[in-house]
N, CA, C and O atoms as a CHARMM CRD file, in Angstrom:
* protein
*
  380
    1    1 MET  N     14.47900  71.83000 -21.06600 PROA 1      0.00000
    2    1 MET  CA    15.29200  71.53300 -19.91000 PROA 1      0.00000
    3    1 MET  C     14.83300  70.21600 -19.31800 PROA 1      0.00000
    4    1 MET  O     13.63400  69.95900 -19.21200 PROA 1      0.00000
    5    2 SER  N     15.75400  69.40900 -18.94600 PROA 2      0.00000
    6    2 SER  CA    15.40900  68.17100 -18.26100 PROA 2      0.00000
    7    2 SER  C     16.43300  67.93100 -17.15600 PROA 2      0.00000
    8    2 SER  O     17.58500  68.35700 -17.23900 PROA 2      0.00000
    9    3 LEU  N     15.98200  67.24800 -16.14300 PROA 3      0.00000
   10    3 LEU  CA    16.84400  66.95700 -14.99900 PROA 3      0.00000
   11    3 LEU  C     17.45200  65.56900 -15.14000 PROA 3      0.00000
   12    3 LEU  O     16.81300  64.63600 -15.62400 PROA 3      0.00000
   13    4 SER  N     18.68700  65.46000 -14.71100 PROA 4      0.00000
   14    4 SER  CA    19.32100  64.14500 -14.66900 PROA 4      0.00000
   15    4 SER  C     18.93200  63.47100 -13.35300 PROA 4      0.00000
   16    4 SER  O     18.40500  64.11600 -12.44700 PROA 4      0.00000
   17    5 LEU  N     19.19000  62.20000 -13.26200 PROA 5      0.00000
   18    5 LEU  CA    18.88500  61.44200 -12.04700 PROA 5      0.00000
   19    5 LEU  C     19.70400  61.96600 -10.86600 PROA 5      0.00000
   20    5 LEU  O     19.22400  61.99500  -9.73300 PROA 5      0.00000
   21    6 GLU  N     20.94000  62.37700 -11.14100 PROA 6      0.00000
   22    6 GLU  CA    21.77100  62.93200 -10.06900 PROA 6      0.00000
   23    6 GLU  C     21.19800  64.24500  -9.54300 PROA 6      0.00000
   24    6 GLU  O     21.24300  64.50400  -8.34100 PROA 6      0.00000
   25    7 GLN  N     20.66000  65.07500 -10.44000 PROA 7      0.00000
   26    7 GLN  CA    20.05300  66.34000 -10.01600 PROA 7      0.00000
   27    7 GLN  C     18.81300  66.09700  -9.17100 PROA 7      0.00000
   28    7 GLN  O     18.57900  66.80200  -8.18900 PROA 7      0.00000
   29    8 VAL  N     18.02100  65.10700  -9.54600 PROA 8      0.00000
   30    8 VAL  CA    16.83000  64.76900  -8.76400 PROA 8      0.00000
   31    8 VAL  C     17.23500  64.31000  -7.36600 PROA 8      0.00000
   32    8 VAL  O     16.62600  64.70400  -6.37100 PROA 8      0.00000
   33    9 ARG  N     18.26800  63.47600  -7.30400 PROA 9      0.00000
   34    9 ARG  CA    18.74600  63.01600  -5.99000 PROA 9      0.00000
   35    9 ARG  C     19.27900  64.18300  -5.15500 PROA 9      0.00000
   36    9 ARG  O     19.08300  64.21400  -3.94000 PROA 9      0.00000
   37   10 ARG  N     19.94700  65.13500  -5.79600 PROA 10     0.00000
   38   10 ARG  CA    20.48500  66.30200  -5.08300 PROA 10     0.00000
   39   10 ARG  C     19.34700  67.17000  -4.53300 PROA 10     0.00000
   40   10 ARG  O     19.40900  67.62500  -3.39100 PROA 10     0.00000
   41   11 VAL  N     18.32500  67.39400  -5.33300 PROA 11     0.00000
   42   11 VAL  CA    17.17000  68.17500  -4.87200 PROA 11     0.00000
   43   11 VAL  C     16.49100  67.45800  -3.71500 PROA 11     0.00000
   44   11 VAL  O     16.10100  68.09100  -2.73400 PROA 11     0.00000
   45   12 ALA  N     16.34900  66.15100  -3.82100 PROA 12     0.00000
   46   12 ALA  CA    15.74200  65.37100  -2.73300 PROA 12     0.00000
   47   12 ALA  C     16.57700  65.47100  -1.46900 PROA 12     0.00000
   48   12 ALA  O     16.03400  65.57600  -0.36900 PROA 12     0.00000
   49   13 GLN  N     17.89800  65.44000  -1.62100 PROA 13     0.00000
   50   13 GLN  CA    18.78700  65.56200  -0.45800 PROA 13     0.00000
   51   13 GLN  C     18.62700  66.93400   0.18500 PROA 13     0.00000
   52   13 GLN  O     18.55100  67.04000   1.40900 PROA 13     0.00000
   53   14 LEU  N     18.57700  67.99000  -0.63200 PROA 14     0.00000
   54   14 LEU  CA    18.41700  69.34500  -0.10100 PROA 14     0.00000
   55   14 LEU  C     17.07600  69.51700   0.60900 PROA 14     0.00000
   56   14 LEU  O     16.96900  70.25800   1.58700 PROA 14     0.00000
   57   15 ALA  N     16.05700  68.82300   0.10300 PROA 15     0.00000
   58   15 ALA  CA    14.72400  68.89900   0.71200 PROA 15     0.00000
   59   15 ALA  C     14.56200  67.89900   1.84500 PROA 15     0.00000
   60   15 ALA  O     13.49800  67.81200   2.45800 PROA 15     0.00000
   61   16 ARG  N     15.61100  67.15300   2.12100 PROA 16     0.00000
   62   16 ARG  CA    15.58300  66.13900   3.18300 PROA 16     0.00000
   63   16 ARG  C     14.49700  65.09200   2.91800 PROA 16     0.00000
   64   16 ARG  O     13.75500  64.69600   3.81600 PROA 16     0.00000
   65   17 ILE  N     14.43000  64.65800   1.65200 PROA 17     0.00000
   66   17 ILE  CA    13.47900  63.62600   1.24600 PROA 17     0.00000
   67   17 ILE  C     14.27800  62.38800   0.86100 PROA 17     0.00000
   68   17 ILE  O     15.19800  62.46600   0.04600 PROA 17     0.00000
   69   18 GLU  N     13.93000  61.25900   1.44100 PROA 18     0.00000
   70   18 GLU  CA    14.61700  60.01800   1.11800 PROA 18     0.00000
   71   18 GLU  C     13.92900  59.37700  -0.08600 PROA 18     0.00000
   72   18 GLU  O     12.72600  59.12000  -0.05900 PROA 18     0.00000
   73   19 LEU  N     14.69900  59.12400  -1.13500 PROA 19     0.00000
   74   19 LEU  CA    14.15900  58.51300  -2.35100 PROA 19     0.00000
   75   19 LEU  C     14.88600  57.21400  -2.65500 PROA 19     0.00000
   76   19 LEU  O     16.11300  57.14400  -2.59600 PROA 19     0.00000
   77   20 THR  N     14.11300  56.18700  -2.98100 PROA 20     0.00000
   78   20 THR  CA    14.72400  54.95600  -3.48700 PROA 20     0.00000
   79   20 THR  C     15.05500  55.18400  -4.95700 PROA 20     0.00000
   80   20 THR  O     14.66500  56.20000  -5.53300 PROA 20     0.00000
   81   21 ASP  N     15.76800  54.25100  -5.56000 PROA 21     0.00000
   82   21 ASP  CA    16.10600  54.39400  -6.98200 PROA 21     0.00000
   83   21 ASP  C     14.85400  54.45200  -7.84700 PROA 21     0.00000
   84   21 ASP  O     14.78900  55.22200  -8.80500 PROA 21     0.00000
   85   22 ALA  N     13.85200  53.62700  -7.50400 PROA 22     0.00000
   86   22 ALA  CA    12.60700  53.62400  -8.27300 PROA 22     0.00000
   87   22 ALA  C     11.86000  54.95000  -8.10100 PROA 22     0.00000
   88   22 ALA  O     11.31300  55.49400  -9.06100 PROA 22     0.00000
   89   23 ASP  N     11.84500  55.46400  -6.85900 PROA 23     0.00000
   90   23 ASP  CA    11.18700  56.75200  -6.60400 PROA 23     0.00000
   91   23 ASP  C     11.90400  57.88500  -7.32800 PROA 23     0.00000
   92   23 ASP  O     11.26200  58.79000  -7.86100 PROA 23     0.00000
   93   24 ALA  N     13.22200  57.83600  -7.34600 PROA 24     0.00000
   94   24 ALA  CA    13.99800  58.87700  -8.02000 PROA 24     0.00000
   95   24 ALA  C     13.70900  58.87800  -9.52000 PROA 24     0.00000
   96   24 ALA  O     13.57100  59.93900 -10.12900 PROA 24     0.00000
   97   25 ALA  N     13.61800  57.69700 -10.10900 PROA 25     0.00000
   98   25 ALA  CA    13.31900  57.60700 -11.54600 PROA 25     0.00000
   99   25 ALA  C     11.90900  58.10500 -11.83700 PROA 25     0.00000
  100   25 ALA  O     11.69300  58.80200 -12.82800 PROA 25     0.00000
  101   26 ALA  N     10.94700  57.75500 -10.98300 PROA 26     0.00000
  102   26 ALA  CA     9.57000  58.21600 -11.18200 PROA 26     0.00000
  103   26 ALA  C      9.48100  59.72600 -11.00400 PROA 26     0.00000
  104   26 ALA  O      8.78200  60.40600 -11.75600 PROA 26     0.00000
  105   27 THR  N     10.18400  60.24200 -10.01800 PROA 27     0.00000
  106   27 THR  CA    10.18900  61.68200  -9.77700 PROA 27     0.00000
  107   27 THR  C     10.85800  62.41800 -10.92800 PROA 27     0.00000
  108   27 THR  O     10.40400  63.48900 -11.33000 PROA 27     0.00000
  109   28 GLN  N     11.92300  61.85300 -11.45300 PROA 28     0.00000
  110   28 GLN  CA    12.59800  62.45700 -12.60300 PROA 28     0.00000
  111   28 GLN  C     11.63600  62.55100 -13.78600 PROA 28     0.00000
  112   28 GLN  O     11.57800  63.58100 -14.45800 PROA 28     0.00000
  113   29 ALA  N     10.88400  61.48400 -14.04500 PROA 29     0.00000
  114   29 ALA  CA     9.94400  61.48600 -15.16200 PROA 29     0.00000
  115   29 ALA  C      8.85800  62.54500 -14.95800 PROA 29     0.00000
  116   29 ALA  O      8.49700  63.25300 -15.89700 PROA 29     0.00000
  117   30 LYS  N      8.34100  62.65200 -13.73700 PROA 30     0.00000
  118   30 LYS  CA     7.29500  63.65000 -13.45900 PROA 30     0.00000
  119   30 LYS  C      7.83300  65.07000 -13.59800 PROA 30     0.00000
  120   30 LYS  O      7.18900  65.92200 -14.21100 PROA 30     0.00000
  121   31 LEU  N      9.01200  65.32600 -13.03100 PROA 31     0.00000
  122   31 LEU  CA     9.58500  66.67200 -13.11800 PROA 31     0.00000
  123   31 LEU  C      9.92100  67.03600 -14.56300 PROA 31     0.00000
  124   31 LEU  O      9.68100  68.16800 -14.98200 PROA 31     0.00000
  125   32 ASN  N     10.46500  66.10900 -15.31900 PROA 32     0.00000
  126   32 ASN  CA    10.76600  66.38600 -16.72200 PROA 32     0.00000
  127   32 ASN  C      9.49100  66.64400 -17.51700 PROA 32     0.00000
  128   32 ASN  O      9.49300  67.45400 -18.44400 PROA 32     0.00000
  129   33 GLY  N      8.40400  65.96500 -17.16400 PROA 33     0.00000
  130   33 GLY  CA     7.11300  66.23400 -17.80600 PROA 33     0.00000
  131   33 GLY  C      6.63400  67.64300 -17.50900 PROA 33     0.00000
  132   33 GLY  O      6.09200  68.31600 -18.38600 PROA 33     0.00000
  133   34 ILE  N      6.83100  68.09300 -16.27400 PROA 34     0.00000
  134   34 ILE  CA     6.45100  69.45800 -15.90500 PROA 34     0.00000
  135   34 ILE  C      7.30000  70.46100 -16.68000 PROA 34     0.00000
  136   34 ILE  O      6.77700  71.45100 -17.19200 PROA 34     0.00000
  137   35 PHE  N      8.61500  70.21100 -16.77100 PROA 35     0.00000
  138   35 PHE  CA     9.48300  71.12200 -17.51200 PROA 35     0.00000
  139   35 PHE  C      9.12800  71.14600 -18.99500 PROA 35     0.00000
  140   35 PHE  O      9.20600  72.20100 -19.62500 PROA 35     0.00000
  141   36 ASP  N      8.74100  70.01100 -19.56300 PROA 36     0.00000
  142   36 ASP  CA     8.30800  69.97500 -20.96200 PROA 36     0.00000
  143   36 ASP  C      7.06200  70.82500 -21.16300 PROA 36     0.00000
  144   36 ASP  O      6.95900  71.55400 -22.14900 PROA 36     0.00000
  145   37 LEU  N      6.11700  70.73500 -20.23500 PROA 37     0.00000
  146   37 LEU  CA     4.90100  71.54000 -20.31900 PROA 37     0.00000
  147   37 LEU  C      5.23200  73.02700 -20.22900 PROA 37     0.00000
  148   37 LEU  O      4.65500  73.83400 -20.95900 PROA 37     0.00000
  149   38 ILE  N      6.14300  73.39200 -19.35300 PROA 38     0.00000
  150   38 ILE  CA     6.55000  74.79500 -19.22200 PROA 38     0.00000
  151   38 ILE  C      7.18700  75.29000 -20.52200 PROA 38     0.00000
  152   38 ILE  O      6.91800  76.41000 -20.95600 PROA 38     0.00000
  153   39 GLU  N      8.02200  74.46600 -21.13700 PROA 39     0.00000
  154   39 GLU  CA     8.64300  74.84700 -22.40600 PROA 39     0.00000
  155   39 GLU  C      7.59300  75.04300 -23.49300 PROA 39     0.00000
  156   39 GLU  O      7.70500  75.96700 -24.29800 PROA 39     0.00000
  157   40 GLN  N      6.56900  74.18300 -23.52900 PROA 40     0.00000
  158   40 GLN  CA     5.49300  74.33800 -24.50500 PROA 40     0.00000
  159   40 GLN  C      4.73500  75.64300 -24.27800 PROA 40     0.00000
  160   40 GLN  O      4.39900  76.34500 -25.23200 PROA 40     0.00000
  161   41 MET  N      4.46800  75.96500 -23.01900 PROA 41     0.00000
  162   41 MET  CA     3.73600  77.19000 -22.72600 PROA 41     0.00000
  163   41 MET  C      4.57400  78.42300 -23.05700 PROA 41     0.00000
  164   41 MET  O      4.03200  79.43000 -23.51100 PROA 41     0.00000
  165   42 GLN  N      5.88300  78.35800 -22.83800 PROA 42     0.00000
  166   42 GLN  CA     6.74400  79.49400 -23.14500 PROA 42     0.00000
  167   42 GLN  C      6.91500  79.68500 -24.65600 PROA 42     0.00000
  168   42 GLN  O      7.26700  80.77800 -25.10100 PROA 42     0.00000
  169   43 ALA  N      6.67300  78.64900 -25.43900 PROA 43     0.00000
  170   43 ALA  CA     6.81200  78.74500 -26.88700 PROA 43     0.00000
  171   43 ALA  C      5.63600  79.46900 -27.53900 PROA 43     0.00000
  172   43 ALA  O      5.73500  79.87800 -28.69600 PROA 43     0.00000
  173   44 VAL  N      4.53100  79.63400 -26.82300 PROA 44     0.00000
  174   44 VAL  CA     3.35400  80.29400 -27.37400 PROA 44     0.00000
  175   44 VAL  C      3.60200  81.79600 -27.44400 PROA 44     0.00000
  176   44 VAL  O      4.07800  82.39700 -26.48000 PROA 44     0.00000
  177   45 ASP  N      3.27800  82.40300 -28.58600 PROA 45     0.00000
  178   45 ASP  CA     3.45100  83.84700 -28.75700 PROA 45     0.00000
  179   45 ASP  C      2.28900  84.56900 -28.07800 PROA 45     0.00000
  180   45 ASP  O      1.14100  84.43600 -28.50200 PROA 45     0.00000
  181   46 THR  N      2.57900  85.31800 -27.04600 PROA 46     0.00000
  182   46 THR  CA     1.53700  86.04100 -26.30300 PROA 46     0.00000
  183   46 THR  C      1.65400  87.54700 -26.51000 PROA 46     0.00000
  184   46 THR  O      1.16500  88.32400 -25.69100 PROA 46     0.00000
  185   47 THR  N      2.28700  87.95800 -27.57800 PROA 47     0.00000
  186   47 THR  CA     2.43700  89.38600 -27.86500 PROA 47     0.00000
  187   47 THR  C      1.06200  90.00800 -28.06500 PROA 47     0.00000
  188   47 THR  O      0.24700  89.50000 -28.83500 PROA 47     0.00000
  189   48 GLY  N      0.80900  91.10800 -27.36900 PROA 48     0.00000
  190   48 GLY  CA    -0.44900  91.83300 -27.52800 PROA 48     0.00000
  191   48 GLY  C     -1.60000  91.27300 -26.71100 PROA 48     0.00000
  192   48 GLY  O     -2.71700  91.77900 -26.81200 PROA 48     0.00000
  193   49 ILE  N     -1.37000  90.26200 -25.91700 PROA 49     0.00000
  194   49 ILE  CA    -2.43200  89.67300 -25.09700 PROA 49     0.00000
  195   49 ILE  C     -2.28700  90.20300 -23.67700 PROA 49     0.00000
  196   49 ILE  O     -1.22300  90.09200 -23.06800 PROA 49     0.00000
  197   50 GLU  N     -3.36900  90.78100 -23.15300 PROA 50     0.00000
  198   50 GLU  CA    -3.34100  91.32000 -21.79900 PROA 50     0.00000
  199   50 GLU  C     -3.43400  90.19200 -20.77800 PROA 50     0.00000
  200   50 GLU  O     -4.18300  89.23600 -20.97400 PROA 50     0.00000
  201   51 PRO  N     -2.67800  90.30000 -19.69200 PROA 51     0.00000
  202   51 PRO  CA    -2.79700  89.30500 -18.62600 PROA 51     0.00000
  203   51 PRO  C     -4.18600  89.36600 -18.00100 PROA 51     0.00000
  204   51 PRO  O     -4.81300  90.42400 -17.95200 PROA 51     0.00000
  205   52 MET  N     -4.65000  88.23100 -17.53200 PROA 52     0.00000
  206   52 MET  CA    -5.96300  88.16100 -16.90500 PROA 52     0.00000
  207   52 MET  C     -5.80200  88.05000 -15.39800 PROA 52     0.00000
  208   52 MET  O     -4.88400  87.39000 -14.91100 PROA 52     0.00000
  209   53 SER  N     -6.69400  88.69800 -14.66200 PROA 53     0.00000
  210   53 SER  CA    -6.67600  88.55100 -13.21500 PROA 53     0.00000
  211   53 SER  C     -7.51900  87.35800 -12.78300 PROA 53     0.00000
  212   53 SER  O     -7.39800  86.87300 -11.65800 PROA 53     0.00000
  213   54 HSD  N     -8.37400  86.89100 -13.68900 PROA 54     0.00000
  214   54 HSD  CA    -9.25300  85.76000 -13.38800 PROA 54     0.00000
  215   54 HSD  C     -9.55500  85.04500 -14.70300 PROA 54     0.00000
  216   54 HSD  O     -9.68100  85.70700 -15.73400 PROA 54     0.00000
  217   55 PRO  N     -9.67400  83.72600 -14.70200 PROA 55     0.00000
  218   55 PRO  CA    -9.91800  83.02100 -15.96600 PROA 55     0.00000
  219   55 PRO  C    -11.29500  83.29900 -16.56400 PROA 55     0.00000
  220   55 PRO  O    -11.52300  83.01600 -17.74000 PROA 55     0.00000
  221   56 GLN  N    -12.20200  83.84200 -15.78200 PROA 56     0.00000
  222   56 GLN  CA   -13.52500  84.19000 -16.29700 PROA 56     0.00000
  223   56 GLN  C    -13.70300  85.69500 -16.19800 PROA 56     0.00000
  224   56 GLN  O    -13.16500  86.33100 -15.29200 PROA 56     0.00000
  225   57 ASP  N    -14.45400  86.26100 -17.12300 PROA 57     0.00000
  226   57 ASP  CA   -14.68600  87.70000 -17.12600 PROA 57     0.00000
  227   57 ASP  C    -15.80800  88.01900 -16.14700 PROA 57     0.00000
  228   57 ASP  O    -16.98400  88.02400 -16.51000 PROA 57     0.00000
  229   58 LEU  N    -15.42900  88.28200 -14.90600 PROA 58     0.00000
  230   58 LEU  CA   -16.39800  88.55900 -13.86000 PROA 58     0.00000
  231   58 LEU  C    -16.23800  89.98000 -13.34600 PROA 58     0.00000
  232   58 LEU  O    -15.13000  90.51200 -13.29300 PROA 58     0.00000
  233   59 ALA  N    -17.34700  90.58300 -12.97100 PROA 59     0.00000
  234   59 ALA  CA   -17.28800  91.89800 -12.32900 PROA 59     0.00000
  235   59 ALA  C    -17.18100  91.68000 -10.82700 PROA 59     0.00000
  236   59 ALA  O    -17.90800  90.86700 -10.25700 PROA 59     0.00000
  237   60 THR  N    -16.28800  92.39600 -10.20200 PROA 60     0.00000
  238   60 THR  CA   -16.09600  92.26600  -8.77100 PROA 60     0.00000
  239   60 THR  C    -17.01100  93.23900  -8.04700 PROA 60     0.00000
  240   60 THR  O    -17.03600  94.43400  -8.34000 PROA 60     0.00000
  241   61 ARG  N    -17.76000  92.70100  -7.09500 PROA 61     0.00000
  242   61 ARG  CA   -18.62500  93.56600  -6.30000 PROA 61     0.00000
  243   61 ARG  C    -17.77800  94.19600  -5.20700 PROA 61     0.00000
  244   61 ARG  O    -17.13400  93.49100  -4.43100 PROA 61     0.00000
  245   62 LEU  N    -17.77800  95.50200  -5.14700 PROA 62     0.00000
  246   62 LEU  CA   -16.99600  96.20800  -4.15300 PROA 62     0.00000
  247   62 LEU  C    -17.93200  96.94600  -3.20600 PROA 62     0.00000
  248   62 LEU  O    -18.96100  97.47800  -3.62500 PROA 62     0.00000
  249   63 ARG  N    -17.57600  96.97300  -1.95200 PROA 63     0.00000
  250   63 ARG  CA   -18.35700  97.74800  -0.98800 PROA 63     0.00000
  251   63 ARG  C    -17.76400  99.14300  -0.90600 PROA 63     0.00000
  252   63 ARG  O    -16.61800  99.36500  -1.29700 PROA 63     0.00000
  253   64 THR  N    -18.53500 100.06100  -0.40700 PROA 64     0.00000
  254   64 THR  CA   -18.02700 101.41200  -0.25400 PROA 64     0.00000
  255   64 THR  C    -16.97000 101.42400   0.84300 PROA 64     0.00000
  256   64 THR  O    -17.05600 100.67700   1.81700 PROA 64     0.00000
  257   65 ASP  N    -15.99300 102.26800   0.67000 PROA 65     0.00000
  258   65 ASP  CA   -14.90700 102.37700   1.63800 PROA 65     0.00000
  259   65 ASP  C    -15.31500 103.39800   2.69000 PROA 65     0.00000
  260   65 ASP  O    -15.03100 104.59000   2.56900 PROA 65     0.00000
  261   66 ALA  N    -15.98800 102.90300   3.72700 PROA 66     0.00000
  262   66 ALA  CA   -16.48900 103.79200   4.77700 PROA 66     0.00000
  263   66 ALA  C    -15.94400 103.33800   6.12500 PROA 66     0.00000
  264   66 ALA  O    -15.76200 102.14400   6.36200 PROA 66     0.00000
  265   67 VAL  N    -15.68700 104.29900   7.00300 PROA 67     0.00000
  266   67 VAL  CA   -15.20600 103.99700   8.34700 PROA 67     0.00000
  267   67 VAL  C    -16.34900 103.36500   9.12300 PROA 67     0.00000
  268   67 VAL  O    -17.45000 103.91300   9.17600 PROA 67     0.00000
  269   68 SER  N    -16.08600 102.20500   9.72900 PROA 68     0.00000
  270   68 SER  CA   -17.13600 101.51700  10.49100 PROA 68     0.00000
  271   68 SER  C    -16.79600 101.41400  11.97500 PROA 68     0.00000
  272   68 SER  O    -17.64300 101.01700  12.77500 PROA 68     0.00000
  273   69 GLU  N    -15.57700 101.76500  12.34700 PROA 69     0.00000
  274   69 GLU  CA   -15.14700 101.70700  13.74100 PROA 69     0.00000
  275   69 GLU  C    -14.75100 103.10000  14.20300 PROA 69     0.00000
  276   69 GLU  O    -14.24100 103.91100  13.43000 PROA 69     0.00000
  277   70 ALA  N    -14.99500 103.35300  15.46600 PROA 70     0.00000
  278   70 ALA  CA   -14.58400 104.62600  16.03800 PROA 70     0.00000
  279   70 ALA  C    -13.07600 104.63000  16.27900 PROA 70     0.00000
  280   70 ALA  O    -12.47200 103.57500  16.47300 PROA 70     0.00000
  281   71 ASP  N    -12.47000 105.82100  16.26600 PROA 71     0.00000
  282   71 ASP  CA   -11.04100 105.95400  16.52800 PROA 71     0.00000
  283   71 ASP  C    -10.80300 105.77700  18.02200 PROA 71     0.00000
  284   71 ASP  O    -11.17900 106.63400  18.82100 PROA 71     0.00000
  285   72 ARG  N    -10.17000 104.65100  18.40100 PROA 72     0.00000
  286   72 ARG  CA    -9.92300 104.34900  19.81000 PROA 72     0.00000
  287   72 ARG  C     -8.43100 104.26300  20.11700 PROA 72     0.00000
  288   72 ARG  O     -8.01900 103.60400  21.07200 PROA 72     0.00000
  289   73 ARG  N     -7.63000 104.93600  19.29600 PROA 73     0.00000
  290   73 ARG  CA    -6.18900 104.86800  19.47900 PROA 73     0.00000
  291   73 ARG  C     -5.75200 105.37600  20.85000 PROA 73     0.00000
  292   73 ARG  O     -4.91200 104.75900  21.50500 PROA 73     0.00000
  293   74 ASP  N     -6.31700 106.49400  21.28100 PROA 74     0.00000
  294   74 ASP  CA    -5.92200 107.04000  22.58800 PROA 74     0.00000
  295   74 ASP  C     -6.24600 106.07000  23.71600 PROA 74     0.00000
  296   74 ASP  O     -5.45500 105.92200  24.64800 PROA 74     0.00000
  297   75 ALA  N     -7.38600 105.41500  23.64800 PROA 75     0.00000
  298   75 ALA  CA    -7.75400 104.45100  24.69200 PROA 75     0.00000
  299   75 ALA  C     -6.80400 103.26100  24.69700 PROA 75     0.00000
  300   75 ALA  O     -6.42400 102.77600  25.76300 PROA 75     0.00000
  301   76 PHE  N     -6.42100 102.78900  23.52400 PROA 76     0.00000
  302   76 PHE  CA    -5.49700 101.65600  23.44300 PROA 76     0.00000
  303   76 PHE  C     -4.09500 102.05300  23.89000 PROA 76     0.00000
  304   76 PHE  O     -3.40600 101.26300  24.53500 PROA 76     0.00000
  305   77 GLN  N     -3.67100 103.25800  23.55600 PROA 77     0.00000
  306   77 GLN  CA    -2.32600 103.66400  23.92000 PROA 77     0.00000
  307   77 GLN  C     -2.19900 104.01000  25.40100 PROA 77     0.00000
  308   77 GLN  O     -1.09500 103.98000  25.94400 PROA 77     0.00000
  309   78 ARG  N     -3.29400 104.33400  26.05400 PROA 78     0.00000
  310   78 ARG  CA    -3.24500 104.59000  27.49300 PROA 78     0.00000
  311   78 ARG  C     -2.81800 103.35200  28.26600 PROA 78     0.00000
  312   78 ARG  O     -2.15500 103.46500  29.29700 PROA 78     0.00000
  313   79 ILE  N     -3.19000 102.16700  27.77900 PROA 79     0.00000
  314   79 ILE  CA    -2.85000 100.93400  28.49700 PROA 79     0.00000
  315   79 ILE  C     -1.57000 100.28600  27.97900 PROA 79     0.00000
  316   79 ILE  O     -1.13300  99.26600  28.51300 PROA 79     0.00000
  317   80 ALA  N     -0.96000 100.87400  26.93400 PROA 80     0.00000
  318   80 ALA  CA     0.29000 100.33500  26.38400 PROA 80     0.00000
  319   80 ALA  C      1.45100 100.68400  27.30300 PROA 80     0.00000
  320   80 ALA  O      1.43300 101.74200  27.93300 PROA 80     0.00000
  321   81 PRO  N      2.47300  99.81200  27.39800 PROA 81     0.00000
  322   81 PRO  CA     3.62100 100.09000  28.27100 PROA 81     0.00000
  323   81 PRO  C      4.35200 101.38000  27.89700 PROA 81     0.00000
  324   81 PRO  O      4.68000 102.18000  28.77400 PROA 81     0.00000
  325   82 GLN  N      4.61000 101.59000  26.59700 PROA 82     0.00000
  326   82 GLN  CA     5.33500 102.78800  26.17300 PROA 82     0.00000
  327   82 GLN  C      4.81100 103.26100  24.82700 PROA 82     0.00000
  328   82 GLN  O      4.64100 102.46800  23.90000 PROA 82     0.00000
  329   83 THR  N      4.55600 104.56100  24.72800 PROA 83     0.00000
  330   83 THR  CA     4.15600 105.17100  23.45700 PROA 83     0.00000
  331   83 THR  C      4.87400 106.50800  23.32200 PROA 83     0.00000
  332   83 THR  O      5.31700 107.10600  24.30300 PROA 83     0.00000
  333   84 GLU  N      4.97200 106.94900  22.08400 PROA 84     0.00000
  334   84 GLU  CA     5.58200 108.25200  21.81700 PROA 84     0.00000
  335   84 GLU  C      5.06100 108.77400  20.49500 PROA 84     0.00000
  336   84 GLU  O      5.16300 108.09300  19.47500 PROA 84     0.00000
  337   85 ASN  N      4.50300 109.98000  20.50100 PROA 85     0.00000
  338   85 ASN  CA     3.96800 110.62600  19.29700 PROA 85     0.00000
  339   85 ASN  C      2.96900 109.73800  18.56500 PROA 85     0.00000
  340   85 ASN  O      2.96800 109.69500  17.33500 PROA 85     0.00000
  341   86 GLY  N      2.12200 109.03100  19.30200 PROA 86     0.00000
  342   86 GLY  CA     1.10300 108.18300  18.69300 PROA 86     0.00000
  343   86 GLY  C      1.60400 106.83000  18.22200 PROA 86     0.00000
  344   86 GLY  O      0.85800 106.09600  17.57500 PROA 86     0.00000
  345   87 LEU  N      2.85000 106.47800  18.52800 PROA 87     0.00000
  346   87 LEU  CA     3.42600 105.20100  18.10600 PROA 87     0.00000
  347   87 LEU  C      3.69500 104.33700  19.32800 PROA 87     0.00000
  348   87 LEU  O      3.94800 104.85000  20.41800 PROA 87     0.00000
  349   88 TYR  N      3.64000 103.03300  19.14200 PROA 88     0.00000
  350   88 TYR  CA     3.97700 102.08700  20.20100 PROA 88     0.00000
  351   88 TYR  C      5.48300 101.87000  20.19700 PROA 88     0.00000
  352   88 TYR  O      6.07600 101.64500  19.14200 PROA 88     0.00000
  353   89 LEU  N      6.09700 101.93600  21.35500 PROA 89     0.00000
  354   89 LEU  CA     7.52800 101.67100  21.47300 PROA 89     0.00000
  355   89 LEU  C      7.70800 100.23500  21.94900 PROA 89     0.00000
  356   89 LEU  O      7.08300  99.80000  22.91600 PROA 89     0.00000
  357   90 VAL  N      8.57000  99.51300  21.25300 PROA 90     0.00000
  358   90 VAL  CA     8.81400  98.10900  21.59800 PROA 90     0.00000
  359   90 VAL  C     10.30700  97.90300  21.79800 PROA 90     0.00000
  360   90 VAL  O     11.11100  98.67100  21.27100 PROA 90     0.00000
  361   91 PRO  N     10.69200  96.86700  22.55900 PROA 91     0.00000
  362   91 PRO  CA    12.12100  96.62700  22.75600 PROA 91     0.00000
  363   91 PRO  C     12.81200  96.22400  21.46100 PROA 91     0.00000
  364   91 PRO  O     12.21600  95.58600  20.59300 PROA 91     0.00000
  365   92 LYS  N     14.06100  96.60000  21.34900 PROA 92     0.00000
  366   92 LYS  CA    14.86000  96.22700  20.18000 PROA 92     0.00000
  367   92 LYS  C     15.17600  94.73400  20.27700 PROA 92     0.00000
  368   92 LYS  O     15.65800  94.26400  21.30700 PROA 92     0.00000
  369   93 VAL  N     14.90100  93.98300  19.19200 PROA 93     0.00000
  370   93 VAL  CA    15.14300  92.53900  19.21700 PROA 93     0.00000
  371   93 VAL  C     16.27800  92.12400  18.28100 PROA 93     0.00000
  372   93 VAL  O     16.76200  90.99500  18.36400 PROA 93     0.00000
  373   94 ILE  N     16.70400  93.01500  17.39900 PROA 94     0.00000
  374   94 ILE  CA    17.80700  92.70300  16.47900 PROA 94     0.00000
  375   94 ILE  C     18.95500  93.63000  16.82700 PROA 94     0.00000
  376   94 ILE  O     18.77600  94.84600  16.90400 PROA 94     0.00000
  377   95 GLU  N     20.11300  93.07000  17.03400 PROA 95     0.00000
  378   95 GLU  CA    21.27200  93.89500  17.40100 PROA 95     0.00000
  379   95 GLU  C     22.14200  94.15600  16.20900 PROA 95     0.00000
  380   95 GLU  O     23.16300  94.83300  16.32700 PROA 95     0.00000
């Protein structure tokens, strides 16, 4: 896939970016280079390869999932303008 000069100008217009003719040509070359790289990467057969969550094989250190704060919901809801059944009531903002 490659972009024409008119498409580059249209994208620039939609993004509210002012481009000179020289800038548009340079941007077209850069974007087409990116699209060429994407096409090369999509051409690689990745069948049977698991996706990686990180480029290096690292073990993640996890902390224990323990409660560290006391339950203060009742204290917070006492000072709230409106509550009902443990929930905060707020004004409707979308009609």
